[in-house]
N, C-alpha and C positions, 0 to 999 in steps of 0.2 A: 504494500500500500504506500501511497505517496504522502508526503507531509505538507503542512501548510507552507513551510519555507520553500519547498520545491515548487509549489504552485506559484508563489510570488516570484521565484527565480525564473521559472518558465515564461511567465507573463513578461518579465523584464527582457528576456532574450527576444521575444516576439514583438515587443513594444506594443502590447495590447493593454488596454485599460481593463479593470475588473468588469466593467459593463460590457466591453467587447467579448470577453471570455464567457460571461453569462449568456449573452445573446447567441454566440456560436454553439455553446453547450446546451442551449435551450433550457436553462434553469434560471432561477431568480438571482438578481444582483446580491441580495442579502445572503444567499447561500454561499456564493463565492467569497464574500467578505468574511463570513463566519469560518469557513474552511481555512482561509489564509491566516486568520487570527490565532489558530491553534498551532503551538510550537511543534507538536509531534504529529502522529497520525490521527486525523479526525476519526472518531468512532461513530458508529450508528449512522453512517452517511450512505452506505450501499450504492444505490443507483446514481445519486447526485455526484458522489466522488468518482464513480466510474465514468460518468458523462464528462466531468472535468478532465480526467486523465486521458480518455479517448480523444477528446477534442484537441488537447495539447499535443498528443502523440501524432495525430493526423496532420498537425501543422509543422511537424518535423522535430519535436522535442523528444529526447530520450532521457528517461529517468534512471539515475544511478542509485542503486540501493546502498545501504550501510555496508561497508566493506573494510571497516577499520579506519578509514579516512573520512568517514562521514557521508551523508547522503548528498546528492547534487543533481544537476541536470546538464545536458549538453545538446547541441544541435546535431542531428543525423547528417552524415556526409551525403 
């Protein structure tokens, strides 16, 4: 699962506002804002978190899991 910090980082790479992400993921703006406010993995988010992740991945973002160096994001080649 992705973290709130990864969502913020991914939006930064794409230069998307929270509103743009919400529109593209077809979820509410407040849902994006709440997910981003959580430092760790947002819990009980199911479909909304999946919509955020799928939308960002479709735009070219790759999520890097915890591997000893911390979670992160990068753009796919």
